[in-house]
PDB file of N, CA, C and O in Angstrom:
ATOM      1  N   MET A   1      12.245  49.611  26.380  1.00  0.00           N
ATOM      2  CA  MET A   1      12.601  48.928  25.153  1.00  0.00           C
ATOM      3  C   MET A   1      12.219  49.835  23.975  1.00  0.00           C
ATOM      4  O   MET A   1      11.095  50.334  23.922  1.00  0.00           O
ATOM      5  N   ALA A   2      13.116  50.045  23.064  1.00  0.00           N
ATOM      6  CA  ALA A   2      12.857  50.858  21.881  1.00  0.00           C
ATOM      7  C   ALA A   2      12.035  50.047  20.880  1.00  0.00           C
ATOM      8  O   ALA A   2      12.137  48.820  20.857  1.00  0.00           O
ATOM      9  N   PRO A   3      11.215  50.714  20.047  1.00  0.00           N
ATOM     10  CA  PRO A   3      10.391  49.976  19.093  1.00  0.00           C
ATOM     11  C   PRO A   3      11.172  48.976  18.249  1.00  0.00           C
ATOM     12  O   PRO A   3      10.694  47.867  18.010  1.00  0.00           O
ATOM     13  N   GLN A   4      12.362  49.349  17.796  1.00  0.00           N
ATOM     14  CA  GLN A   4      13.123  48.445  16.926  1.00  0.00           C
ATOM     15  C   GLN A   4      13.634  47.207  17.660  1.00  0.00           C
ATOM     16  O   GLN A   4      14.140  46.281  17.026  1.00  0.00           O
ATOM     17  N   ASP A   5      13.508  47.177  18.995  1.00  0.00           N
ATOM     18  CA  ASP A   5      13.898  46.004  19.765  1.00  0.00           C
ATOM     19  C   ASP A   5      12.775  44.964  19.822  1.00  0.00           C
ATOM     20  O   ASP A   5      12.977  43.855  20.315  1.00  0.00           O
ATOM     21  N   HIS A   6      11.607  45.322  19.323  1.00  0.00           N
ATOM     22  CA  HIS A   6      10.463  44.409  19.286  1.00  0.00           C
ATOM     23  C   HIS A   6      10.455  43.624  17.986  1.00  0.00           C
ATOM     24  O   HIS A   6      11.226  43.909  17.070  1.00  0.00           O
ATOM     25  N   ARG A   7       9.574  42.633  17.915  1.00  0.00           N
ATOM     26  CA  ARG A   7       9.380  41.861  16.687  1.00  0.00           C
ATOM     27  C   ARG A   7       7.900  41.512  16.585  1.00  0.00           C
ATOM     28  O   ARG A   7       7.273  41.106  17.564  1.00  0.00           O
ATOM     29  N   ILE A   8       7.358  41.678  15.389  1.00  0.00           N
ATOM     30  CA  ILE A   8       5.957  41.366  15.129  1.00  0.00           C
ATOM     31  C   ILE A   8       5.901  40.119  14.250  1.00  0.00           C
ATOM     32  O   ILE A   8       6.670  39.980  13.298  1.00  0.00           O
ATOM     33  N   THR A   9       4.983  39.218  14.583  1.00  0.00           N
ATOM     34  CA  THR A   9       4.743  38.037  13.757  1.00  0.00           C
ATOM     35  C   THR A   9       3.264  38.005  13.406  1.00  0.00           C
ATOM     36  O   THR A   9       2.406  38.159  14.276  1.00  0.00           O
ATOM     37  N   LEU A  10       2.975  37.807  12.136  1.00  0.00           N
ATOM     38  CA  LEU A  10       1.606  37.693  11.656  1.00  0.00           C
ATOM     39  C   LEU A  10       1.379  36.268  11.179  1.00  0.00           C
ATOM     40  O   LEU A  10       2.090  35.786  10.297  1.00  0.00           O
ATOM     41  N   TYR A  11       0.395  35.593  11.756  1.00  0.00           N
ATOM     42  CA  TYR A  11      -0.011  34.268  11.301  1.00  0.00           C
ATOM     43  C   TYR A  11      -1.247  34.439  10.430  1.00  0.00           C
ATOM     44  O   TYR A  11      -2.233  35.041  10.853  1.00  0.00           O
ATOM     45  N   GLY A  12      -1.192  33.912   9.223  1.00  0.00           N
ATOM     46  CA  GLY A  12      -2.313  34.026   8.302  1.00  0.00           C
ATOM     47  C   GLY A  12      -2.273  32.910   7.287  1.00  0.00           C
ATOM     48  O   GLY A  12      -1.574  31.911   7.457  1.00  0.00           O
ATOM     49  N   LYS A  13      -3.051  33.102   6.210  1.00  0.00           N
ATOM     50  CA  LYS A  13      -3.059  32.118   5.132  1.00  0.00           C
ATOM     51  C   LYS A  13      -3.407  32.830   3.834  1.00  0.00           C
ATOM     52  O   LYS A  13      -4.005  33.905   3.860  1.00  0.00           O
ATOM     53  N   PRO A  14      -3.042  32.247   2.705  1.00  0.00           N
ATOM     54  CA  PRO A  14      -3.357  32.844   1.413  1.00  0.00           C
ATOM     55  C   PRO A  14      -4.874  32.951   1.219  1.00  0.00           C
ATOM     56  O   PRO A  14      -5.631  32.087   1.662  1.00  0.00           O
ATOM     57  N   GLY A  15      -5.302  34.021   0.552  1.00  0.00           N
ATOM     58  CA  GLY A  15      -6.708  34.192   0.240  1.00  0.00           C
ATOM     59  C   GLY A  15      -7.564  34.702   1.382  1.00  0.00           C
ATOM     60  O   GLY A  15      -8.791  34.689   1.283  1.00  0.00           O
ATOM     61  N   CYS A  16      -6.959  35.138   2.439  1.00  0.00           N
ATOM     62  CA  CYS A  16      -7.675  35.620   3.631  1.00  0.00           C
ATOM     63  C   CYS A  16      -7.721  37.149   3.579  1.00  0.00           C
ATOM     64  O   CYS A  16      -6.689  37.806   3.709  1.00  0.00           O
ATOM     65  N   HIS A  17      -8.928  37.720   3.388  1.00  0.00           N
ATOM     66  CA  HIS A  17      -9.015  39.178   3.274  1.00  0.00           C
ATOM     67  C   HIS A  17      -8.688  39.890   4.584  1.00  0.00           C
ATOM     68  O   HIS A  17      -8.158  41.001   4.564  1.00  0.00           O
ATOM     69  N   LEU A  18      -8.994  39.274   5.710  1.00  0.00           N
ATOM     70  CA  LEU A  18      -8.611  39.883   6.992  1.00  0.00           C
ATOM     71  C   LEU A  18      -7.095  39.874   7.164  1.00  0.00           C
ATOM     72  O   LEU A  18      -6.528  40.775   7.782  1.00  0.00           O
ATOM     73  N   CYS A  19      -6.444  38.854   6.614  1.00  0.00           N
ATOM     74  CA  CYS A  19      -4.977  38.794   6.653  1.00  0.00           C
ATOM     75  C   CYS A  19      -4.385  39.919   5.810  1.00  0.00           C
ATOM     76  O   CYS A  19      -3.383  40.526   6.187  1.00  0.00           O
ATOM     77  N   ASP A  20      -5.011  40.191   4.668  1.00  0.00           N
ATOM     78  CA  ASP A  20      -4.561  41.299   3.824  1.00  0.00           C
ATOM     79  C   ASP A  20      -4.654  42.617   4.582  1.00  0.00           C
ATOM     80  O   ASP A  20      -3.739  43.438   4.527  1.00  0.00           O
ATOM     81  N   ASP A  21      -5.771  42.818   5.294  1.00  0.00           N
ATOM     82  CA  ASP A  21      -5.952  44.038   6.086  1.00  0.00           C
ATOM     83  C   ASP A  21      -4.896  44.135   7.184  1.00  0.00           C
ATOM     84  O   ASP A  21      -4.299  45.191   7.391  1.00  0.00           O
ATOM     85  N   ALA A  22      -4.670  43.023   7.886  1.00  0.00           N
ATOM     86  CA  ALA A  22      -3.683  42.995   8.973  1.00  0.00           C
ATOM     87  C   ALA A  22      -2.281  43.275   8.433  1.00  0.00           C
ATOM     88  O   ALA A  22      -1.509  44.013   9.044  1.00  0.00           O
ATOM     89  N   ARG A  23      -1.961  42.684   7.290  1.00  0.00           N
ATOM     90  CA  ARG A  23      -0.649  42.874   6.664  1.00  0.00           C
ATOM     91  C   ARG A  23      -0.408  44.351   6.355  1.00  0.00           C
ATOM     92  O   ARG A  23       0.697  44.859   6.548  1.00  0.00           O
ATOM     93  N   ALA A  24      -1.439  45.031   5.879  1.00  0.00           N
ATOM     94  CA  ALA A  24      -1.310  46.454   5.545  1.00  0.00           C
ATOM     95  C   ALA A  24      -1.035  47.289   6.791  1.00  0.00           C
ATOM     96  O   ALA A  24      -0.163  48.157   6.774  1.00  0.00           O
ATOM     97  N   VAL A  25      -1.772  47.033   7.872  1.00  0.00           N
ATOM     98  CA  VAL A  25      -1.578  47.786   9.115  1.00  0.00           C
ATOM     99  C   VAL A  25      -0.196  47.498   9.700  1.00  0.00           C
ATOM    100  O   VAL A  25       0.540  48.421  10.051  1.00  0.00           O
ATOM    101  N   ILE A  26       0.150  46.223   9.802  1.00  0.00           N
ATOM    102  CA  ILE A  26       1.444  45.851  10.375  1.00  0.00           C
ATOM    103  C   ILE A  26       2.585  46.400   9.534  1.00  0.00           C
ATOM    104  O   ILE A  26       3.556  46.930  10.074  1.00  0.00           O
ATOM    105  N   GLY A  27       2.479  46.278   8.226  1.00  0.00           N
ATOM    106  CA  GLY A  27       3.526  46.784   7.340  1.00  0.00           C
ATOM    107  C   GLY A  27       3.747  48.273   7.520  1.00  0.00           C
ATOM    108  O   GLY A  27       4.886  48.737   7.572  1.00  0.00           O
ATOM    109  N   ARG A  28       2.658  49.020   7.616  1.00  0.00           N
ATOM    110  CA  ARG A  28       2.754  50.475   7.783  1.00  0.00           C
ATOM    111  C   ARG A  28       3.390  50.838   9.128  1.00  0.00           C
ATOM    112  O   ARG A  28       4.324  51.638   9.180  1.00  0.00           O
ATOM    113  N   VAL A  29       2.885  50.251  10.206  1.00  0.00           N
ATOM    114  CA  VAL A  29       3.401  50.564  11.548  1.00  0.00           C
ATOM    115  C   VAL A  29       4.856  50.124  11.678  1.00  0.00           C
ATOM    116  O   VAL A  29       5.688  50.868  12.197  1.00  0.00           O
ATOM    117  N   ALA A  30       5.158  48.934  11.213  1.00  0.00           N
ATOM    118  CA  ALA A  30       6.533  48.418  11.305  1.00  0.00           C
ATOM    119  C   ALA A  30       7.501  49.308  10.540  1.00  0.00           C
ATOM    120  O   ALA A  30       8.596  49.594  11.026  1.00  0.00           O
ATOM    121  N   ALA A  31       7.109  49.746   9.353  1.00  0.00           N
ATOM    122  CA  ALA A  31       7.984  50.609   8.547  1.00  0.00           C
ATOM    123  C   ALA A  31       8.204  51.954   9.233  1.00  0.00           C
ATOM    124  O   ALA A  31       9.328  52.456   9.268  1.00  0.00           O
ATOM    125  N   GLU A  32       7.149  52.533   9.771  1.00  0.00           N
ATOM    126  CA  GLU A  32       7.266  53.832  10.432  1.00  0.00           C
ATOM    127  C   GLU A  32       8.143  53.770  11.681  1.00  0.00           C
ATOM    128  O   GLU A  32       8.893  54.702  11.968  1.00  0.00           O
ATOM    129  N   LEU A  33       8.042  52.662  12.422  1.00  0.00           N
ATOM    130  CA  LEU A  33       8.759  52.549  13.697  1.00  0.00           C
ATOM    131  C   LEU A  33      10.080  51.788  13.586  1.00  0.00           C
ATOM    132  O   LEU A  33      10.840  51.723  14.552  1.00  0.00           O
ATOM    133  N   GLY A  34      10.356  51.220  12.426  1.00  0.00           N
ATOM    134  CA  GLY A  34      11.592  50.454  12.255  1.00  0.00           C
ATOM    135  C   GLY A  34      11.574  49.118  12.979  1.00  0.00           C
ATOM    136  O   GLY A  34      12.608  48.643  13.450  1.00  0.00           O
ATOM    137  N   VAL A  35      10.391  48.514  13.065  1.00  0.00           N
ATOM    138  CA  VAL A  35      10.237  47.240  13.768  1.00  0.00           C
ATOM    139  C   VAL A  35      10.259  46.102  12.747  1.00  0.00           C
ATOM    140  O   VAL A  35       9.528  46.147  11.757  1.00  0.00           O
ATOM    141  N   PRO A  36      11.089  45.084  12.977  1.00  0.00           N
ATOM    142  CA  PRO A  36      11.077  43.941  12.056  1.00  0.00           C
ATOM    143  C   PRO A  36       9.797  43.131  12.233  1.00  0.00           C
ATOM    144  O   PRO A  36       9.240  43.041  13.327  1.00  0.00           O
ATOM    145  N   TRP A  37       9.350  42.547  11.129  1.00  0.00           N
ATOM    146  CA  TRP A  37       8.178  41.679  11.227  1.00  0.00           C
ATOM    147  C   TRP A  37       8.280  40.561  10.211  1.00  0.00           C
ATOM    148  O   TRP A  37       8.991  40.664   9.211  1.00  0.00           O
ATOM    149  N   GLU A  38       7.555  39.494  10.491  1.00  0.00           N
ATOM    150  CA  GLU A  38       7.534  38.346   9.612  1.00  0.00           C
ATOM    151  C   GLU A  38       6.109  37.825   9.518  1.00  0.00           C
ATOM    152  O   GLU A  38       5.279  38.067  10.394  1.00  0.00           O
ATOM    153  N   GLU A  39       5.852  37.115   8.450  1.00  0.00           N
ATOM    154  CA  GLU A  39       4.550  36.497   8.268  1.00  0.00           C
ATOM    155  C   GLU A  39       4.725  34.994   8.176  1.00  0.00           C
ATOM    156  O   GLU A  39       5.633  34.499   7.507  1.00  0.00           O
ATOM    157  N   ARG A  40       3.844  34.273   8.858  1.00  0.00           N
ATOM    158  CA  ARG A  40       3.872  32.810   8.829  1.00  0.00           C
ATOM    159  C   ARG A  40       2.570  32.313   8.213  1.00  0.00           C
ATOM    160  O   ARG A  40       1.486  32.704   8.644  1.00  0.00           O
ATOM    161  N   ASP A  41       2.677  31.460   7.216  1.00  0.00           N
ATOM    162  CA  ASP A  41       1.528  30.861   6.548  1.00  0.00           C
ATOM    163  C   ASP A  41       1.134  29.612   7.330  1.00  0.00           C
ATOM    164  O   ASP A  41       1.879  28.633   7.356  1.00  0.00           O
ATOM    165  N   ILE A  42      -0.036  29.644   7.966  1.00  0.00           N
ATOM    166  CA  ILE A  42      -0.425  28.513   8.811  1.00  0.00           C
ATOM    167  C   ILE A  42      -0.688  27.246   8.016  1.00  0.00           C
ATOM    168  O   ILE A  42      -0.701  26.154   8.585  1.00  0.00           O
ATOM    169  N   THR A  43      -0.899  27.371   6.704  1.00  0.00           N
ATOM    170  CA  THR A  43      -1.160  26.172   5.904  1.00  0.00           C
ATOM    171  C   THR A  43       0.094  25.324   5.711  1.00  0.00           C
ATOM    172  O   THR A  43       0.015  24.198   5.219  1.00  0.00           O
ATOM    173  N   LEU A  44       1.242  25.859   6.093  1.00  0.00           N
ATOM    174  CA  LEU A  44       2.502  25.125   5.949  1.00  0.00           C
ATOM    175  C   LEU A  44       2.873  24.328   7.193  1.00  0.00           C
ATOM    176  O   LEU A  44       3.879  23.619   7.204  1.00  0.00           O
ATOM    177  N   SER A  45       2.055  24.446   8.247  1.00  0.00           N
ATOM    178  CA  SER A  45       2.367  23.769   9.506  1.00  0.00           C
ATOM    179  C   SER A  45       1.089  23.231  10.145  1.00  0.00           C
ATOM    180  O   SER A  45       0.168  23.994  10.436  1.00  0.00           O
ATOM    181  N   GLU A  46       1.034  21.930  10.361  1.00  0.00           N
ATOM    182  CA  GLU A  46      -0.134  21.343  11.026  1.00  0.00           C
ATOM    183  C   GLU A  46      -0.326  21.936  12.419  1.00  0.00           C
ATOM    184  O   GLU A  46      -1.453  22.167  12.856  1.00  0.00           O
ATOM    185  N   GLU A  47       0.779  22.178  13.106  1.00  0.00           N
ATOM    186  CA  GLU A  47       0.706  22.754  14.452  1.00  0.00           C
ATOM    187  C   GLU A  47       0.108  24.156  14.417  1.00  0.00           C
ATOM    188  O   GLU A  47      -0.763  24.481  15.224  1.00  0.00           O
ATOM    189  N   ASP A  48       0.576  24.994  13.479  1.00  0.00           N
ATOM    190  CA  ASP A  48       0.035  26.354  13.351  1.00  0.00           C
ATOM    191  C   ASP A  48      -1.437  26.322  12.950  1.00  0.00           C
ATOM    192  O   ASP A  48      -2.229  27.121  13.449  1.00  0.00           O
ATOM    193  N   GLN A  49      -1.811  25.404  12.052  1.00  0.00           N
ATOM    194  CA  GLN A  49      -3.218  25.291  11.658  1.00  0.00           C
ATOM    195  C   GLN A  49      -4.095  24.936  12.845  1.00  0.00           C
ATOM    196  O   GLN A  49      -5.151  25.535  13.046  1.00  0.00           O
ATOM    197  N   ALA A  50      -3.656  23.965  13.628  1.00  0.00           N
ATOM    198  CA  ALA A  50      -4.442  23.537  14.788  1.00  0.00           C
ATOM    199  C   ALA A  50      -4.584  24.667  15.813  1.00  0.00           C
ATOM    200  O   ALA A  50      -5.633  24.819  16.439  1.00  0.00           O
ATOM    201  N   LYS A  51      -3.546  25.434  15.973  1.00  0.00           N
ATOM    202  CA  LYS A  51      -3.540  26.483  16.994  1.00  0.00           C
ATOM    203  C   LYS A  51      -4.282  27.747  16.562  1.00  0.00           C
ATOM    204  O   LYS A  51      -4.971  28.367  17.373  1.00  0.00           O
ATOM    205  N   TYR A  52      -4.145  28.135  15.282  1.00  0.00           N
ATOM    206  CA  TYR A  52      -4.611  29.450  14.857  1.00  0.00           C
ATOM    207  C   TYR A  52      -5.765  29.464  13.850  1.00  0.00           C
ATOM    208  O   TYR A  52      -6.282  30.538  13.542  1.00  0.00           O
ATOM    209  N   TRP A  53      -6.186  28.306  13.327  1.00  0.00           N
ATOM    210  CA  TRP A  53      -7.146  28.266  12.225  1.00  0.00           C
ATOM    211  C   TRP A  53      -8.379  29.138  12.458  1.00  0.00           C
ATOM    212  O   TRP A  53      -8.781  29.876  11.559  1.00  0.00           O
ATOM    213  N   GLU A  54      -8.978  29.072  13.625  1.00  0.00           N
ATOM    214  CA  GLU A  54     -10.218  29.805  13.914  1.00  0.00           C
ATOM    215  C   GLU A  54      -9.989  31.277  14.224  1.00  0.00           C
ATOM    216  O   GLU A  54     -10.958  32.026  14.351  1.00  0.00           O
ATOM    217  N   MET A  55      -8.743  31.716  14.351  1.00  0.00           N
ATOM    218  CA  MET A  55      -8.465  33.083  14.803  1.00  0.00           C
ATOM    219  C   MET A  55      -7.753  33.956  13.785  1.00  0.00           C
ATOM    220  O   MET A  55      -7.596  35.152  14.029  1.00  0.00           O
ATOM    221  N   ILE A  56      -7.314  33.412  12.651  1.00  0.00           N
ATOM    222  CA  ILE A  56      -6.471  34.209  11.756  1.00  0.00           C
ATOM    223  C   ILE A  56      -7.201  35.445  11.240  1.00  0.00           C
ATOM    224  O   ILE A  56      -8.418  35.432  11.055  1.00  0.00           O
ATOM    225  N   PRO A  57      -6.454  36.488  11.016  1.00  0.00           N
ATOM    226  CA  PRO A  57      -5.030  36.632  11.276  1.00  0.00           C
ATOM    227  C   PRO A  57      -4.751  36.807  12.765  1.00  0.00           C
ATOM    228  O   PRO A  57      -5.539  37.409  13.493  1.00  0.00           O
ATOM    229  N   VAL A  58      -3.639  36.283  13.191  1.00  0.00           N
ATOM    230  CA  VAL A  58      -3.200  36.400  14.577  1.00  0.00           C
ATOM    231  C   VAL A  58      -1.889  37.186  14.589  1.00  0.00           C
ATOM    232  O   VAL A  58      -0.964  36.889  13.833  1.00  0.00           O
ATOM    233  N   THR A  59      -1.828  38.185  15.454  1.00  0.00           N
ATOM    234  CA  THR A  59      -0.635  39.017  15.570  1.00  0.00           C
ATOM    235  C   THR A  59       0.044  38.740  16.904  1.00  0.00           C
ATOM    236  O   THR A  59      -0.600  38.736  17.953  1.00  0.00           O
ATOM    237  N   LEU A  60       1.347  38.509  16.852  1.00  0.00           N
ATOM    238  CA  LEU A  60       2.147  38.355  18.061  1.00  0.00           C
ATOM    239  C   LEU A  60       3.143  39.496  18.129  1.00  0.00           C
ATOM    240  O   LEU A  60       3.689  39.915  17.108  1.00  0.00           O
ATOM    241  N   VAL A  61       3.377  39.995  19.324  1.00  0.00           N
ATOM    242  CA  VAL A  61       4.430  40.974  19.568  1.00  0.00           C
ATOM    243  C   VAL A  61       5.398  40.319  20.534  1.00  0.00           C
ATOM    244  O   VAL A  61       5.030  39.958  21.651  1.00  0.00           O
ATOM    245  N   ASP A  62       6.617  40.172  20.100  1.00  0.00           N
ATOM    246  CA  ASP A  62       7.658  39.526  20.907  1.00  0.00           C
ATOM    247  C   ASP A  62       7.246  38.121  21.354  1.00  0.00           C
ATOM    248  O   ASP A  62       7.536  37.701  22.474  1.00  0.00           O
ATOM    249  N   GLY A  63       6.565  37.407  20.458  1.00  0.00           N
ATOM    250  CA  GLY A  63       6.181  36.025  20.726  1.00  0.00           C
ATOM    251  C   GLY A  63       4.933  35.848  21.567  1.00  0.00           C
ATOM    252  O   GLY A  63       4.555  34.715  21.868  1.00  0.00           O
ATOM    253  N   VAL A  64       4.281  36.935  21.957  1.00  0.00           N
ATOM    254  CA  VAL A  64       3.079  36.876  22.786  1.00  0.00           C
ATOM    255  C   VAL A  64       1.887  37.320  21.940  1.00  0.00           C
ATOM    256  O   VAL A  64       1.945  38.351  21.269  1.00  0.00           O
ATOM    257  N   GLN A  65       0.808  36.539  21.974  1.00  0.00           N
ATOM    258  CA  GLN A  65      -0.361  36.901  21.178  1.00  0.00           C
ATOM    259  C   GLN A  65      -0.871  38.278  21.572  1.00  0.00           C
ATOM    260  O   GLN A  65      -1.076  38.572  22.750  1.00  0.00           O
ATOM    261  N   HIS A  66      -1.070  39.111  20.565  1.00  0.00           N
ATOM    262  CA  HIS A  66      -1.488  40.484  20.780  1.00  0.00           C
ATOM    263  C   HIS A  66      -2.917  40.724  20.278  1.00  0.00           C
ATOM    264  O   HIS A  66      -3.726  41.314  20.994  1.00  0.00           O
ATOM    265  N   ASP A  67      -3.232  40.283  19.079  1.00  0.00           N
ATOM    266  CA  ASP A  67      -4.542  40.462  18.474  1.00  0.00           C
ATOM    267  C   ASP A  67      -4.903  39.250  17.640  1.00  0.00           C
ATOM    268  O   ASP A  67      -4.038  38.452  17.280  1.00  0.00           O
ATOM    269  N   PHE A  68      -6.199  39.112  17.332  1.00  0.00           N
ATOM    270  CA  PHE A  68      -6.632  38.144  16.332  1.00  0.00           C
ATOM    271  C   PHE A  68      -7.841  38.722  15.618  1.00  0.00           C
ATOM    272  O   PHE A  68      -8.536  39.586  16.153  1.00  0.00           O
ATOM    273  N   TRP A  69      -8.085  38.247  14.420  1.00  0.00           N
ATOM    274  CA  TRP A  69      -9.116  38.695  13.475  1.00  0.00           C
ATOM    275  C   TRP A  69      -8.821  40.075  12.903  1.00  0.00           C
ATOM    276  O   TRP A  69      -8.811  40.236  11.682  1.00  0.00           O
ATOM    277  N   ARG A  70      -8.586  41.052  13.726  1.00  0.00           N
ATOM    278  CA  ARG A  70      -8.298  42.405  13.247  1.00  0.00           C
ATOM    279  C   ARG A  70      -7.113  42.967  14.034  1.00  0.00           C
ATOM    280  O   ARG A  70      -6.896  42.617  15.195  1.00  0.00           O
ATOM    281  N   VAL A  71      -6.358  43.841  13.380  1.00  0.00           N
ATOM    282  CA  VAL A  71      -5.244  44.511  14.052  1.00  0.00           C
ATOM    283  C   VAL A  71      -5.666  45.948  14.323  1.00  0.00           C
ATOM    284  O   VAL A  71      -5.967  46.702  13.397  1.00  0.00           O
ATOM    285  N   ASP A  72      -5.685  46.316  15.583  1.00  0.00           N
ATOM    286  CA  ASP A  72      -5.987  47.689  15.973  1.00  0.00           C
ATOM    287  C   ASP A  72      -4.677  48.469  15.931  1.00  0.00           C
ATOM    288  O   ASP A  72      -3.771  48.216  16.724  1.00  0.00           O
ATOM    289  N   GLU A  73      -4.584  49.417  15.004  1.00  0.00           N
ATOM    290  CA  GLU A  73      -3.326  50.137  14.807  1.00  0.00           C
ATOM    291  C   GLU A  73      -2.863  50.866  16.064  1.00  0.00           C
ATOM    292  O   GLU A  73      -1.680  50.819  16.400  1.00  0.00           O
ATOM    293  N   GLY A  74      -3.768  51.533  16.756  1.00  0.00           N
ATOM    294  CA  GLY A  74      -3.404  52.255  17.980  1.00  0.00           C
ATOM    295  C   GLY A  74      -2.897  51.328  19.065  1.00  0.00           C
ATOM    296  O   GLY A  74      -1.930  51.638  19.762  1.00  0.00           O
ATOM    297  N   ARG A  75      -3.553  50.193  19.204  1.00  0.00           N
ATOM    298  CA  ARG A  75      -3.141  49.202  20.210  1.00  0.00           C
ATOM    299  C   ARG A  75      -1.775  48.621  19.877  1.00  0.00           C
ATOM    300  O   ARG A  75      -0.953  48.397  20.767  1.00  0.00           O
ATOM    301  N   LEU A  76      -1.534  48.377  18.582  1.00  0.00           N
ATOM    302  CA  LEU A  76      -0.233  47.851  18.161  1.00  0.00           C
ATOM    303  C   LEU A  76       0.863  48.872  18.429  1.00  0.00           C
ATOM    304  O   LEU A  76       1.924  48.523  18.945  1.00  0.00           O
ATOM    305  N   ARG A  77       0.615  50.116  18.086  1.00  0.00           N
ATOM    306  CA  ARG A  77       1.599  51.164  18.351  1.00  0.00           C
ATOM    307  C   ARG A  77       1.907  51.287  19.849  1.00  0.00           C
ATOM    308  O   ARG A  77       3.063  51.445  20.241  1.00  0.00           O
ATOM    309  N   ALA A  78       0.871  51.212  20.670  1.00  0.00           N
ATOM    310  CA  ALA A  78       1.064  51.293  22.127  1.00  0.00           C
ATOM    311  C   ALA A  78       1.912  50.130  22.644  1.00  0.00           C
ATOM    312  O   ALA A  78       2.768  50.319  23.508  1.00  0.00           O
ATOM    313  N   ALA A  79       1.674  48.933  22.118  1.00  0.00           N
ATOM    314  CA  ALA A  79       2.454  47.756  22.550  1.00  0.00           C
ATOM    315  C   ALA A  79       3.921  47.907  22.166  1.00  0.00           C
ATOM    316  O   ALA A  79       4.811  47.465  22.893  1.00  0.00           O
ATOM    317  N   LEU A  80       4.165  48.536  21.018  1.00  0.00           N
ATOM    318  CA  LEU A  80       5.545  48.700  20.548  1.00  0.00           C
ATOM    319  C   LEU A  80       6.255  49.863  21.233  1.00  0.00           C
ATOM    320  O   LEU A  80       7.475  49.990  21.125  1.00  0.00           O
ATOM    321  N   ALA A  81       5.518  50.703  21.926  1.00  0.00           N
ATOM    322  CA  ALA A  81       6.117  51.846  22.634  1.00  0.00           C
ATOM    323  C   ALA A  81       6.617  51.442  24.017  1.00  0.00           C
ATOM    324  O   ALA A  81       7.323  52.209  24.672  1.00  0.00           O
ATOM    325  N   ARG A  82       6.258  50.256  24.459  1.00  0.00           N
ATOM    326  CA  ARG A  82       6.664  49.778  25.805  1.00  0.00           C
ATOM    327  C   ARG A  82       8.070  49.272  25.800  1.00  0.00           C
ATOM    328  O   ARG A  82       8.573  48.835  26.836  1.00  0.00           O
TER     329      ARG A  82
END
């Protein structure tokens, strides 16, 4: 699978400094590799809040949880190379 065939989703919330850090890493990697990504604000969904509140930011690759609290850039790049 080519990197651009993947999709990254970031679950976070406003005012979260770890989310800001994750957004920067994901934005950089996604731009370099041409991978689409989206951000979901967990405060807009009771279901997302219940599922992710204690773990944000949470990163998913192709709908599968990849990281939480921090995004490891090398690990993210490796997941997108598969």
